[in-house]
Steps between C-alpha positions, in 0.01 A plus 500: 500500500328347806469156330845498389618599854294230657631248246876598576436479868396139502837358398679710753276387792543133424876486568443716818250239630725220416787676693281556790395146512863386473605734778218353728611156420856583573402638835296193590792273403758694694273509812326163472637374827326772700174440314525122594588580851196753562267254325618203713478708829137578423416150394654330813345775725154417354553132551620529866469820700789360709740607221468864597573452868813665656652164590469370132658828370786458743547128386523622136757757598730234682455238230575757227838597680690182429349461142580857437872474596543199280285656222737808514797270475369313197406827330866629496640225281189523263566872450847398343327222290609222738332279748602363835303191591729420812375795705216322696761220578756758588246657743451167677860398510636834631233518768615156613864605496417802716284290744780244533767765546303587819406157615816301420781770498358712793513831295288786618161507322583820314835370380339166405236681293779701326681176423185363336442807282871513403475141388201578286675804352809285405282246334350773295843632415618160382192461283584828331854386451403171338254668258734785401846356502440143419208583264263250659129525415324660808201272478718181520766641748251622752293191462794283581583741798145458623542129511832525674368733762185300566717173547746715733204618707378142541849386603552783743158443678514115473128521412421652844343836582723755681290678766756622774521847370570783732234766591700768322505294180123461500412851621454659169257231382286521809515860613210735450450872569142606576382157395667531151795263411846652470647272250328649179698817581813315383325437161398858467850607560634257245240614259606868543874414477461288177283767350756777577784281366310433173368855427768732652840336470746422207481137605122487456515665155774268397282205610216607266740574219663158523161321522382713198797444282830362629687533177413878476562543874856345450571728204397794711751416772282318742682197660225242432668232697562708803132623501370142479723386783392777727131431406530134604693596806228740614240233435677262725508756771132555482454123513701470803296775681187328389627168638569681841158647505332157407688324789396785733148469400476121520728488801661196333708368213352203313691253268313650201509865591418736227420230228126596494596846376646423166179522306376809651842671512524480122130583447487823713739714297381361154135559598603858616640578173870413512579373155655166449681668203685744735519864535135566605334502836493686824460453876139610501410224263678243713321618809156453303610150395589411860172633643295335229643150567485548871132604477430197269656263754333641806164555322474157364568357846231722650242393263610131553640420159725187517875593519597294197290728268707804618807349297277466202388869523861616563626323188206623302580865604863460402392383153261793461758741640773392248240512214409857593863596537586372163195675341599830690850481381417440150227752444570765766870484554 
């Protein structure tokens, strides 16, 4: 009896072990961004002790703020299985509109800032209309919008840098309380707001449903076009706020404002687990992707790696992240 029992137990234990290994692999794939982040923090800290100084941690927080705002904006269209390549250009163009509303039109800085954010929001709304009502492919439509906005920004600034920004306009980017910068608080507020939107509202559940299966969502009564338009509009709003924060931090508007964020704005949410196939991802993952890319940029600079290698590493990480995402979706759902 004991031999028979032992023989019968072996086949039962094998599937259990396989299931355990599968669950561990699934956990690793779903948390790979945080594993990378912890490993890189340790590595950069070992190479240069300056990495763990208070000043450098504050620098990481500030740099992560603008990237985080634009990363959140990019994540929303991805959740409905679309993409908006124009968001970094929208960030730069809207910030220039806000600055020029103050310098050329003489508006109070608060009103000028709101004008810039409103313009960014309207651009997002227009993108949503084109994609839903005209059935334009989001990749091509937003690419064309990106080129238009980059050209418009160059025309507005005439290739010059706008520096005559009021003290109130640049306060949020320069202020500190107890030695810690205030600007990251805006990013934290945005993170919490988007998290609540996605997890606790009908709109958030509809966004996931549309990204997961638009045909089934439409059959269930979800107004797919409306959800996509709202998503692109919110993304435009976030880009506008990010544009204001970038201008406030830099205390200037350049003729190519925001263009350097395109690669990393797309990489951050994808690395953080927002699926390019739509319907999967969360704010915590976006935060992880933002922190990871910021740590890479700052860490490579601290250990004196030439800047042009940063782009190579960023592109490689996007490739790895998309491959992991495809594997995760195929085998773990």
